[in-house]
RODO-2510 file (C-alpha; in nm, 4 decimals, decimal comma):
residues 552
     n   res          X          Y          Z
     1     d     3,2679    -0,8697    -0,8982
     2     n     3,2693    -1,2600    -0,9054
     3     v     3,1098    -1,2915    -0,5484
     4     g     2,8767    -1,0072    -0,6215
     5     d     2,7442    -1,1659    -0,9320
     6     c     2,6462    -1,4695    -0,7220
     7     a     2,4730    -1,2532    -0,4452
     8     g     2,1008    -1,2575    -0,4566
     9     m     2,0807    -1,4420    -0,7676
    10     a     1,7540    -1,5172    -0,8764
    11     a     1,6102    -1,3784    -0,5490
    12     d     1,3709    -1,1267    -0,7319
    13     l     1,2220    -1,4375    -0,9096
    14     f     1,1535    -1,6519    -0,6178
    15     e     0,9936    -1,3817    -0,4304
    16     s     0,7851    -1,2980    -0,7414
    17     y     0,6836    -1,6621    -0,7531
    18     a     0,6091    -1,6742    -0,3725
    19     v     0,3822    -1,3614    -0,3703
    20     m     0,2237    -1,4365    -0,7065
    21     l     0,1110    -1,7748    -0,5629
    22     v     0,0025    -1,6249    -0,2450
    23     a    -0,2062    -1,3871    -0,4208
    24     s    -0,3570    -1,6492    -0,6240
    25     l    -0,4660    -1,8839    -0,3633
    26     i    -0,6205    -1,5557    -0,1530
    27     l    -0,8393    -1,4818    -0,4391
    28     g    -0,8864    -1,8579    -0,5620
    29     v    -1,0771    -1,9314    -0,2444
    30     k    -1,3172    -1,6453    -0,3037
    31     a    -1,3514    -1,7008    -0,6719
    32     f    -1,3405    -2,0831    -0,7117
    33     g    -1,3826    -2,1913    -0,3834
    34     s    -1,1790    -2,5234    -0,2715
    35     a    -1,1049    -2,5882    -0,6561
    36     g    -0,9158    -2,2204    -0,6341
    37     l    -0,7127    -2,3326    -0,3353
    38     v    -0,5417    -2,6330    -0,5399
    39     f    -0,5639    -2,5200    -0,8934
    40     p    -0,3176    -2,2236    -0,8521
    41     l    -0,0787    -2,5075    -0,7382
    42     i    -0,1522    -2,7319    -1,0217
    43     v    -0,0377    -2,4793    -1,2466
    44     p     0,3323    -2,4061    -1,1235
    45     m     0,3622    -2,7831    -1,0953
    46     c     0,3098    -2,8328    -1,4647
    47     g     0,5988    -2,5643    -1,4908
    48     v     0,8172    -2,8224    -1,3188
    49     i     0,7778    -3,0774    -1,5855
    50     t     0,8176    -2,8297    -1,8579
    51     a     1,1376    -2,7108    -1,7059
    52     v     1,3119    -3,0464    -1,7617
    53     a     1,1740    -3,0491    -2,1324
    54     g     1,2740    -2,6860    -2,1894
    55     i     1,6436    -2,7521    -2,0401
    56     f     1,6927    -3,0508    -2,2969
    57     v     1,5797    -2,8246    -2,5858
    58     v     1,8376    -2,5813    -2,5122
    59     a     2,1135    -2,7677    -2,6400
    60     p     2,2737    -2,5607    -2,9352
    61     r     2,2469    -2,6504    -3,2967
    62     k     2,4520    -2,5646    -3,5927
    63     g     2,1924    -2,3219    -3,7351
    64     d     2,1696    -2,1321    -3,4439
    65     r     2,2477    -1,7753    -3,5073
    66     s     2,3732    -1,7118    -3,1579
    67     g     2,3358    -1,8379    -2,7975
    68     m     2,0252    -1,6792    -2,7566
    69     t     1,8535    -1,8435    -3,0313
    70     a     1,9151    -2,1786    -2,8279
    71     i     1,7696    -2,0076    -2,5163
    72     n     1,4821    -1,8745    -2,6969
    73     r     1,4003    -2,2209    -2,8167
    74     g     1,3988    -2,3588    -2,4707
    75     f     1,1864    -2,1020    -2,3268
    76     f     0,9098    -2,1057    -2,6160
    77     v     0,8969    -2,5010    -2,6101
    78     s     0,8470    -2,4651    -2,2509
    79     a     0,5752    -2,2218    -2,2785
    80     i     0,3846    -2,4620    -2,5396
    81     i     0,4227    -2,7366    -2,3107
    82     s     0,3122    -2,5826    -2,0138
    83     l     0,0085    -2,4563    -2,1867
    84     a    -0,0797    -2,7948    -2,3131
    85     l    -0,0477    -2,9341    -1,9526
    86     v    -0,2524    -2,6527    -1,8133
    87     i    -0,5245    -2,7204    -2,0577
    88     g    -0,5395    -3,1022    -1,9675
    89     a    -0,5338    -3,0062    -1,6107
    90     s    -0,8320    -2,7551    -1,6288
    91     f    -1,0628    -3,0265    -1,7997
    92     l    -0,9473    -3,2995    -1,5559
    93     y    -0,9916    -3,0721    -1,2349
    94     l    -1,2247    -2,7933    -1,2889
    95     p    -1,6087    -2,8231    -1,3389
    96     a    -1,7587    -2,6906    -1,6477
    97     k    -1,9880    -2,4328    -1,4907
    98     f    -1,9712    -2,1973    -1,2158
    99     s    -2,2557    -2,3400    -1,0455
   100     d    -2,0613    -2,6848    -0,9866
   101     l    -1,8014    -2,5375    -0,7810
   102     k    -1,7895    -2,6231    -0,4198
   103     g    -1,7018    -2,4112    -0,1060
   104     v    -1,7605    -2,0853    -0,2606
   105     t    -1,8909    -1,8801     0,0323
   106     g    -1,9020    -1,5257     0,1722
   107     p    -2,0145    -1,1620     0,0141
   108     g    -2,0707    -1,2000    -0,3686
   109     s    -2,0764    -1,5987    -0,3816
   110     l    -2,4446    -1,5938    -0,5203
   111     a    -2,3098    -1,3868    -0,8249
   112     i    -2,0216    -1,6143    -0,8736
   113     l    -2,2125    -1,9498    -0,8735
   114     a    -2,4784    -1,7791    -1,1033
   115     h    -2,1861    -1,6642    -1,3498
   116     g    -2,2632    -1,7914    -1,7013
   117     g    -1,9150    -1,8656    -1,7868
   118     s    -1,6906    -2,1756    -1,7789
   119     p    -1,4000    -2,1753    -1,5224
   120     r    -1,2038    -2,4136    -1,7198
   121     l    -1,1974    -2,1638    -2,0289
   122     l    -1,1210    -1,8915    -1,7704
   123     a    -0,8199    -2,0640    -1,6204
   124     i    -0,7145    -2,1531    -1,9822
   125     g    -0,7335    -1,8016    -2,1017
   126     a    -0,5542    -1,6261    -1,7855
   127     v    -0,2455    -1,8807    -1,8149
   128     l    -0,2297    -1,8172    -2,2066
   129     i    -0,2283    -1,4598    -2,1293
   130     g     0,0359    -1,5026    -1,8731
   131     l     0,2598    -1,6891    -2,1267
   132     l     0,1968    -1,4527    -2,4149
   133     l     0,2980    -1,1821    -2,1702
   134     a     0,6215    -1,3377    -2,0723
   135     s     0,7015    -1,4317    -2,4471
   136     a     0,6374    -1,0698    -2,5673
   137     i     0,8713    -0,9504    -2,3028
   138     q     1,1532    -1,1969    -2,3866
   139     l     1,1212    -1,0769    -2,7704
   140     l     1,1301    -0,7099    -2,6729
   141     t     1,3644    -0,7183    -2,4167
   142     g     1,6148    -0,9199    -2,6571
   143     y     1,5625    -0,6437    -2,9096
   144     f     1,6547    -0,3791    -2,7044
   145     t     1,9712    -0,5465    -2,5364
   146     e     2,1412    -0,8089    -2,7905
   147     t     2,4447    -0,7161    -2,9542
   148     s     2,3012    -0,7836    -3,2857
   149     r     2,0158    -0,5456    -3,2570
   150     r     2,0122    -0,1990    -3,3740
   151     p     1,9704    -0,0208    -3,0109
   152     v     2,2901    -0,1593    -2,8701
   153     q     2,4609    -0,1106    -3,2024
   154     e     2,3768     0,2559    -3,2045
   155     i     2,5024     0,2924    -2,8309
   156     g     2,8243     0,1313    -2,9324
   157     e     2,8444     0,3758    -3,2307
   158     s     2,8034     0,6740    -2,9944
   159     s     3,1091     0,5632    -2,8232
   160     l     3,2981     0,7286    -3,0994
   161     t     3,1954     1,0682    -2,9635
   162     g     3,2685     0,9921    -2,5959
   163     a     3,1003     0,8823    -2,2876
   164     a     2,8520     1,1642    -2,2501
   165     t     2,6891     1,0208    -2,5776
   166     v     2,6872     0,6833    -2,4534
   167     i     2,4893     0,7504    -2,1344
   168     l     2,2638     0,9736    -2,3254
   169     s     2,1926     0,7022    -2,5882
   170     g     2,1685     0,4444    -2,3226
   171     i     1,9125     0,6392    -2,1497
   172     a     1,6936     0,6930    -2,4392
   173     v     1,6845     0,3028    -2,5111
   174     g     1,5766     0,2298    -2,1507
   175     l     1,3043     0,5146    -2,1523
   176     e     1,1721     0,3751    -2,5106
   177     s     1,1983     0,0213    -2,4061
   178     a     0,9864     0,1040    -2,0720
   179     v     0,6972     0,2569    -2,2707
   180     y     0,6469    -0,0859    -2,4600
   181     s     0,6827    -0,3089    -2,1824
   182     a     0,4210    -0,1077    -1,9889
   183     l     0,1879    -0,1399    -2,2915
   184     l     0,2446    -0,5057    -2,2836
   185     i     0,1961    -0,5466    -1,9327
   186     g    -0,1279    -0,3272    -1,9304
   187     a    -0,2829    -0,5066    -2,2044
   188     a    -0,2094    -0,8319    -2,0304
   189     v    -0,3896    -0,6917    -1,6721
   190     y    -0,6792    -0,5605    -1,8849
   191     g    -0,7040    -0,8846    -2,1035
   192     a    -0,7308    -1,0846    -1,8042
   193     f    -0,9811    -0,8548    -1,6156
   194     l    -1,1901    -0,8948    -1,9272
   195     l    -1,2200    -1,2621    -1,8569
   196     g    -1,4239    -1,1774    -1,5626
   197     t    -1,7127    -1,0542    -1,7473
   198     g    -1,8098    -0,8269    -1,5080
   199     n    -1,7486    -1,0021    -1,1767
   200     a    -1,4584    -0,8263    -0,9987
   201     t    -1,3787    -1,1191    -0,7754
   202     i    -1,3542    -1,3542    -1,0798
   203     a    -1,1757    -1,0764    -1,2801
   204     l    -0,8907    -1,0538    -1,0089
   205     f    -0,8485    -1,4186    -0,9788
   206     a    -0,7997    -1,4067    -1,3621
   207     v    -0,5230    -1,1618    -1,3199
   208     a    -0,3521    -1,3554    -1,0630
   209     l    -0,3882    -1,6821    -1,2623
   210     a    -0,2294    -1,4948    -1,5506
   211     g     0,0602    -1,4290    -1,3020
   212     t     0,0721    -1,8038    -1,2306
   213     g     0,0654    -1,8847    -1,5981
   214     l     0,3555    -1,6428    -1,6680
   215     l     0,5550    -1,8196    -1,4077
   216     t     0,4912    -2,1935    -1,5523
   217     t     0,8389    -2,1238    -1,7267
   218     v     0,9990    -2,0390    -1,3909
   219     g     1,2570    -2,3315    -1,4503
   220     v     1,3914    -2,1712    -1,7660
   221     i     1,3523    -1,8148    -1,6573
   222     v     1,5675    -1,9286    -1,3394
   223     s     1,8262    -2,0987    -1,5761
   224     m     1,8463    -1,7703    -1,7896
   225     d     1,8724    -1,5737    -1,4710
   226     t     2,1761    -1,7796    -1,3532
   227     f     2,3233    -1,8056    -1,7163
   228     g     2,4150    -1,4431    -1,6821
   229     p     2,6322    -1,4764    -1,3638
   230     v     2,7999    -1,7988    -1,4736
   231     s     2,8933    -1,6514    -1,8186
   232     d     3,0235    -1,3410    -1,6532
   233     n     3,2252    -1,4982    -1,3777
   234     a     3,3656    -1,7418    -1,6682
   235     q     3,4853    -1,4306    -1,8629
   236     g     3,6107    -1,2631    -1,5268
   237     i     3,8069    -1,5708    -1,4221
   238     a     3,9571    -1,6086    -1,7962
   239     e     4,0369    -1,2393    -1,7989
   240     m     4,2208    -1,2373    -1,4448
   241     s     4,4063    -1,5574    -1,5237
   242     g     4,5433    -1,4131    -1,8377
   243     d     4,5616    -1,7492    -2,0128
   244     v     4,2503    -1,7275    -2,2409
   245     d     4,2977    -1,5155    -2,5631
   246     g     4,2024    -1,5167    -2,9273
   247     d     3,8983    -1,7198    -3,0280
   248     g     3,8282    -1,8351    -2,6685
   249     a     3,8204    -1,5095    -2,5185
   250     q     3,5914    -1,4116    -2,7939
   251     v     3,3440    -1,6768    -2,7147
   252     l     3,3488    -1,5829    -2,3504
   253     t     3,2848    -1,2175    -2,4366
   254     r     2,9777    -1,3173    -2,6652
   255     l     2,8412    -1,5501    -2,4011
   256     d     2,8779    -1,2775    -2,1472
   257     a     2,6847    -1,0664    -2,3847
   258     v     2,4005    -1,3273    -2,4114
   259     g     2,4184    -1,3374    -2,0209
   260     n     2,3389    -0,9680    -2,0116
   261     t     2,0354    -1,0272    -2,2294
   262     t     1,8968    -1,3143    -2,0326
   263     k     1,9423    -1,1163    -1,7196
   264     a     1,7407    -0,8257    -1,8523
   265     i     1,4685    -1,0565    -1,9747
   266     t     1,4210    -1,2200    -1,6515
   267     k     1,4166    -0,8927    -1,4591
   268     g     1,1425    -0,7766    -1,7069
   269     i     0,9436    -1,0754    -1,6432
   270     a     0,9778    -1,0473    -1,2596
   271     i     0,8608    -0,6710    -1,2602
   272     a     0,5658    -0,8045    -1,4919
   273     t     0,4800    -1,0646    -1,2060
   274     a     0,5012    -0,7577    -0,9533
   275     v     0,2597    -0,5669    -1,1732
   276     l    -0,0046    -0,8731    -1,1944
   277     a     0,0390    -0,9655    -0,8178
   278     a    -0,0081    -0,6039    -0,7190
   279     t    -0,3094    -0,5732    -0,9163
   280     a    -0,4457    -0,8824    -0,7584
   281     l    -0,3574    -0,7617    -0,4019
   282     f    -0,4909    -0,4049    -0,4928
   283     g    -0,8297    -0,5831    -0,5158
   284     a    -0,7735    -0,7473    -0,2202
   285     f    -0,7030    -0,4046    -0,0524
   286     r    -1,0294    -0,2604    -0,1957
   287     s    -1,2290    -0,5668    -0,0719
   288     t    -1,0719    -0,5353     0,2738
   289     v    -1,1718    -0,1587     0,2996
   290     e    -1,5282    -0,2043     0,1735
   291     t    -1,5822    -0,4786     0,4352
   292     a    -1,4382    -0,2425     0,6980
   293     l    -1,6860     0,0331     0,5798
   294     g    -1,9727    -0,1924     0,5973
   295     s    -2,2961    -0,0353     0,4965
   296     a    -2,0743     0,2855     0,3889
   297     a    -1,8842     0,0786     0,1419
   298     g    -2,0370     0,2576    -0,1398
   299     t    -1,8644     0,5903    -0,0244
   300     f    -1,5130     0,4282    -0,1166
   301     s    -1,3757     0,5987    -0,4390
   302     l    -1,0610     0,6422    -0,6019
   303     s    -1,1930     0,9254    -0,8235
   304     v    -0,8610     1,1757    -0,8740
   305     d    -1,0833     1,4795    -0,8950
   306     k    -1,0416     1,4787    -0,5179
   307     p    -0,7067     1,6497    -0,4110
   308     n    -0,6260     1,3996    -0,1564
   309     v    -0,6676     1,1010    -0,3911
   310     l    -0,4403     1,2878    -0,6431
   311     v    -0,1920     1,3683    -0,3775
   312     g    -0,1789     0,9879    -0,3204
   313     v    -0,1063     0,9039    -0,6510
   314     m     0,1810     1,1523    -0,6682
   315     i     0,3265     1,0488    -0,3361
   316     g     0,2986     0,6758    -0,4493
   317     a     0,5086     0,7445    -0,8006
   318     a     0,7618     0,9770    -0,5829
   319     v     0,8513     0,7031    -0,3372
   320     v     0,9511     0,4823    -0,6494
   321     f     1,1944     0,7491    -0,7690
   322     y     1,3389     0,8176    -0,4357
   323     f     1,3679     0,4494    -0,3556
   324     s     1,5763     0,4214    -0,6845
   325     g     1,7929     0,7008    -0,5802
   326     l     1,8838     0,5757    -0,2368
   327     a     1,9787     0,2459    -0,3931
   328     i     2,1845     0,3909    -0,6530
   329     m     2,3620     0,6174    -0,4122
   330     a     2,4110     0,3061    -0,1908
   331     v     2,6138     0,1438    -0,4674
   332     g     2,8154     0,4771    -0,5224
   333     r     2,9267     0,4876    -0,1472
   334     a     3,0077     0,1259    -0,1354
   335     a     3,1927     0,1605    -0,4401
   336     g     3,4139     0,4332    -0,3001
   337     r     3,5042     0,2323    -0,0071
   338     v     3,6451    -0,0327    -0,2287
   339     v     3,8142     0,2161    -0,4030
   340     y     4,0050     0,3108    -0,0887
   341     e     4,0477    -0,0379    -0,0004
   342     v     4,2046    -0,1377    -0,3204
   343     r     4,4529     0,1545    -0,3157
   344     e     4,5543     0,1031     0,0105
   345     q     4,6222    -0,2683    -0,0565
   346     f     4,8346    -0,1483    -0,3558
   347     r     5,0195     0,1046    -0,1165
   348     n     5,0914    -0,1575     0,1518
   349     h     5,1395    -0,4538    -0,0542
   350     p     5,3335    -0,3593    -0,3687
   351     g     5,3901    -0,7378    -0,4295
   352     i     5,0418    -0,7588    -0,5754
   353     m     5,1586    -0,6211    -0,8963
   354     d     5,4347    -0,8813    -0,9473
   355     f     5,2497    -1,1694    -0,7944
   356     t     5,4688    -1,2350    -0,5018
   357     e     5,1771    -1,1171    -0,2477
   358     k     4,8191    -1,2062    -0,2574
   359     p     4,5444    -0,9534    -0,2263
   360     e     4,3316    -0,9590     0,0710
   361     y     4,0046    -1,0381    -0,1039
   362     g     3,8186    -1,0817     0,2045
   363     r     3,8261    -0,7512     0,3064
   364     v     3,6677    -0,6309    -0,0229
   365     v     3,3966    -0,8815     0,0152
   366     d     3,3397    -0,7794     0,3751
   367     i     3,2801    -0,3869     0,2511
   368     c     3,0516    -0,4714     0,0256
   369     t     2,8481    -0,7212     0,2587
   370     k     2,8482    -0,4974     0,5479
   371     d     2,7377    -0,1881     0,3165
   372     s     2,4544    -0,4095     0,1480
   373     l     2,2815    -0,4824     0,4928
   374     r     2,3653    -0,1295     0,6610
   375     e     2,2362     0,0535     0,3303
   376     l     1,9147    -0,1554     0,3220
   377     a     1,7837     0,0312     0,6414
   378     t     1,6647     0,3362     0,4949
   379     p     1,4958     0,1826     0,1682
   380     g     1,3502    -0,0825     0,3977
   381     l     1,2116     0,1749     0,6093
   382     l     1,0811     0,3891     0,3308
   383     a     0,8882     0,1006     0,2015
   384     v     0,7159    -0,0003     0,5042
   385     l     0,6481     0,3068     0,6634
   386     t     0,5323     0,5120     0,3740
   387     p     0,1990     0,3285     0,3224
   388     i     0,1352     0,3771     0,7049
   389     a     0,2090     0,7544     0,6891
   390     v    -0,0219     0,8243     0,3680
   391     g    -0,2978     0,5779     0,5035
   392     f    -0,3133     0,7550     0,8569
   393     a    -0,2402     1,0971     0,7280
   394     f    -0,4766     1,1356     0,4419
   395     g    -0,7352     0,8197     0,4547
   396     y    -0,8060     0,4778     0,2989
   397     a    -0,8819     0,6385    -0,0440
   398     p    -0,5407     0,8204    -0,0830
   399     l    -0,3818     0,5163     0,0410
   400     g    -0,5396     0,3188    -0,2731
   401     s    -0,4219     0,5780    -0,5062
   402     f    -0,0947     0,5921    -0,3554
   403     l    -0,0663     0,2138    -0,4639
   404     a    -0,1874     0,2842    -0,7925
   405     g     0,0889     0,5540    -0,8489
   406     a     0,3570     0,3282    -0,7084
   407     i     0,2469     0,0317    -0,9576
   408     a     0,2509     0,2448    -1,2509
   409     a     0,5734     0,4549    -1,1945
   410     g     0,7466     0,1458    -1,0628
   411     a     0,6825    -0,0777    -1,3639
   412     l     0,8165     0,1824    -1,5807
   413     m     1,1079     0,2794    -1,3875
   414     a     1,2217    -0,0948    -1,3245
   415     v     1,2070    -0,1690    -1,6826
   416     f     1,3904     0,1577    -1,7925
   417     l     1,6784     0,0752    -1,5349
   418     a     1,7143    -0,2866    -1,6118
   419     n     1,6953    -0,2571    -1,9930
   420     s     1,9345     0,0709    -1,9997
   421     g     2,1833    -0,1200    -1,7876
   422     g     2,1737    -0,4376    -2,0072
   423     a     2,2136    -0,2090    -2,3182
   424     w     2,5108    -0,0408    -2,1721
   425     d     2,6690    -0,3605    -2,0732
   426     n     2,6388    -0,4999    -2,4179
   427     a     2,7602    -0,1898    -2,6053
   428     k     3,0792    -0,2437    -2,4232
   429     k     3,0757    -0,6268    -2,5193
   430     l     3,0505    -0,4965    -2,8890
   431     v     3,3583    -0,2710    -2,8743
   432     e     3,5250    -0,5310    -2,7108
   433     d     3,4321    -0,7642    -3,0000
   434     g     3,6627    -0,5420    -3,1988
   435     n     3,4096    -0,2767    -3,3131
   436     y     3,4684     0,0886    -3,3185
   437     g     3,8439     0,0515    -3,2142
   438     g     3,8171    -0,2383    -3,0020
   439     k     3,9649    -0,3104    -2,6640
   440     g     4,1736    -0,0142    -2,5049
   441     s     4,0443     0,2415    -2,7582
   442     d     3,8817     0,5781    -2,6374
   443     a     3,5425     0,4307    -2,7497
   444     h     3,6073     0,1183    -2,5336
   445     e     3,6913     0,3640    -2,2178
   446     a     3,3648     0,5617    -2,3215
   447     t     3,1574     0,2216    -2,2903
   448     i     3,3194     0,1104    -1,9889
   449     i     3,1819     0,4413    -1,8197
   450     g     2,8548     0,3583    -1,9528
   451     d     2,8545     0,0290    -1,8072
   452     t     2,9810     0,1325    -1,4884
   453     v     2,6630     0,3743    -1,4742
   454     g     2,4439     0,1055    -1,5649
   455     d     2,5609    -0,1594    -1,3132
   456     p     2,3574    -0,0135    -1,0247
   457     f     2,0887     0,0302    -1,2460
   458     k     2,0277    -0,2870    -1,3521
   459     d     2,1815    -0,5122    -1,0594
   460     t     2,0505    -0,2890    -0,7755
   461     a     1,7898    -0,0218    -0,8199
   462     g     1,5802    -0,1936    -1,1210
   463     p     1,5395    -0,5439    -0,9401
   464     a     1,4683    -0,3977    -0,5809
   465     i     1,1526    -0,1978    -0,7324
   466     n     1,0067    -0,5311    -0,7574
   467     p     0,9796    -0,6354    -0,4033
   468     l     0,9099    -0,2328    -0,2980
   469     i     0,5811    -0,2628    -0,5075
   470     k     0,4827    -0,5967    -0,3107
   471     v     0,5924    -0,4850     0,0158
   472     m     0,3947    -0,1456    -0,0212
   473     n     0,0919    -0,3445    -0,1296
   474     l     0,1117    -0,6076     0,1510
   475     v     0,1746    -0,3433     0,4270
   476     s    -0,1421    -0,1244     0,2676
   477     l    -0,3576    -0,4695     0,2905
   478     l    -0,2559    -0,5193     0,6404
   479     i    -0,3369    -0,1817     0,7731
   480     a    -0,6449    -0,1254     0,5562
   481     t    -0,8909    -0,2174     0,8547
   482     s    -0,7242    -0,0091     1,0852
   483     v    -0,7141     0,2987     0,8764
   484     v    -1,0985     0,2887     0,8067
   485     k    -1,1395     0,2074     1,1820
   486     y    -0,9817     0,4947     1,2983
   487     s    -1,0599     0,7355     1,0457
   488     h    -1,2666     0,9570     1,2680
   489     n    -0,9914     0,9403     1,5569
   490     g    -0,7811     1,2567     1,4419
   491     g    -0,5550     1,2447     1,7139
   492     l    -0,4341     0,8705     1,6669
   493     r    -0,4258     0,9446     1,2992
   494     a    -0,1626     1,2444     1,3264
   495     g     0,0433     1,0573     1,5780
   496     v     0,0998     0,7576     1,3991
   497     a     0,1605     0,9622     1,0722
   498     i     0,3977     1,1806     1,2429
   499     v     0,6107     0,8974     1,3819
   500     a     0,6126     0,7201     1,0675
   501     v     0,7357     1,0416     0,8749
   502     a     0,9880     1,0938     1,1559
   503     i     1,1518     0,7496     1,1185
   504     v     1,1691     0,7885     0,7639
   505     v     1,3217     1,1328     0,7761
   506     g     1,5617     1,0348     1,0581
   507     a     1,6938     0,7310     0,8465
   508     v     1,7237     0,9470     0,5211
   509     v     1,9256     1,2092     0,7422
   510     i     2,1668     0,9510     0,8627
   511     s     2,2137     0,8266     0,5214
   512     k     2,2863     1,1602     0,3871
   513     r     2,5476     1,2264     0,6675
   514     r     2,7070     0,8853     0,5713
   515     s     2,7440     0,9855     0,2264
   516     t     2,9191     1,3271     0,2986
   517     s     3,1637     1,1729     0,5229
   518     i     3,2619     0,9024     0,2407
   519     a     3,2744     1,1540    -0,0317
   520     s     3,5086     1,3833     0,1706
   521     a     3,7555     1,1578     0,3378
   522     g     3,9585     0,8503     0,2602
   523     p     4,0797     0,5988     0,4807
   524     g     4,3440     0,8314     0,6501
   525     g     4,0626     1,1146     0,7027
   526     t     4,2078     1,3016     0,4237
   527     a     4,0418     1,4105     0,0990
   528     q     4,1160     1,1838    -0,1994
   529     p     4,0302     1,2898    -0,5327
   530     g     3,9554     1,0981    -0,8636
   531     i     3,6809     0,8676    -0,7507
   532     s     3,4899     0,9345    -1,0658
   533     g     3,7356     0,8373    -1,3239
   534     g     4,0401     0,6321    -1,4525
   535     p     4,1494     0,3743    -1,2134
   536     a     3,8833     0,4556    -0,9613
   537     a     3,5995     0,4042    -1,2214
   538     a     3,7401     0,0627    -1,2901
   539     a     3,7896    -0,0302    -0,9190
   540     g     3,4167     0,0911    -0,8766
   541     e     3,3169    -0,2060    -1,0968
   542     e     3,4006    -0,4217    -0,8129
   543     g     3,1475    -0,2506    -0,6059
   544     k     2,8777    -0,2669    -0,8091
   545     k     2,6735    -0,5265    -0,6422
   546     s     2,7282    -0,3858    -0,2951
   547     a     2,3423    -0,3353    -0,2895
   548     g     2,2331    -0,6367    -0,4812
   549     t     2,2203    -0,8304    -0,1551
   550     a     1,9745    -0,5416    -0,0207
   551     a     1,7922    -0,5441    -0,3272
   552     a     1,7280    -0,9067    -0,2976
***
């Protein structure tokens, strides 16, 4: 568990940062010319400065209600400083009128240069929208995952009636939080789009700039993401040593609860950047298709009254669900292997319990590492080959609607998984603080089961949806020209689609066979019951990050 907490740490944030920046540069050249190639780099540069200021402000004060209060202060101070620096950079670097921009060429350049707005105000407005979105997600996620808030307390209270009600209430919390997060992200996308005032290229660049604005506080965001594993491992080491109890143990438990909230917040911010980047890349996809169509560009339509376009939306949403299922199942399989390994070591090395022998930690770490790489194959192929299959089987319009379905379902699913997992984990911390019977009680056992269910939600499937959305967008963007070019070659289209589907189906079948063999037999080839409860459930906690590396 200690090794797993470190694996893939902040990887989804790094990936979000890189893709968001690339999307901004691609669209920036079209909308702002040479200034659009540099200004998206200036915005995150401001974030480097604000990160230093934000980290200094995080120092706890006597009046702070909890550790989260100090972290929130650092984040909001960073956001304010970032906005001030971006305003200064906009006025120093960008011209006052679109007509003064240099290097704006290509289709639509005349409309951009004749635009009546101000590049400075557009850039400031877009960055402000991004910062407001990050702040809103911070507050919203905090409400649904902090131990002092009603949702987590309700999950803790439900532990009095067993594990089933804990799981039900956690799922309900995750579903509700996903709705509010989706509305916030949708409002940000639409608000940034309105800044373009009728020009699609400028509007899409504004959406991309909102994403870079959201990531101006990336220094503090990465610190928050790192805080989770640090506090979790500190508590784990203290618990294993047996030397820390009383007030010290309680402090570590509370810090770990704060860490769960910060991890959920950073995952929410990462999926928000994924949606903003996907929206920007979606615009690039549309432009690529229209360019490839040439004089027939006006025929490109994503109207869902066409059955093939509607089918594309449904397949895009379905891929997100299937991908999540594969990731969660991968954790279950790896956790099962860890359970068998732990039992085997207890059998062969009885001295582990009386401290005369050391466990072979490396074998458990090796199982998780190998499994994470092996299990990556099927969801990875699904992400890369599904857009190819849809594009060549149904055409470029269904491929566009496929992306729309994936973005919508992915945003909801990712937030649901991250927040429900964080809420379950903190409900366990709430009980460990002495509420509802405290440690060792039936309520505590119920919340442990909820936390074990939540771990693959928040540590694997949730973060993995972030790169899934972007990979499918990038693959679609790369194949768009070919899909249009060979749209009248039925044989080639059918061949490519069949091969892509066959590879995905083959990977899934192999994965399913692996699942059956693991479930039915242990290390000696005989059936071993009890994986779903008792000591096995506790040992399963050690395998929770098995697919974390794959997700990263």
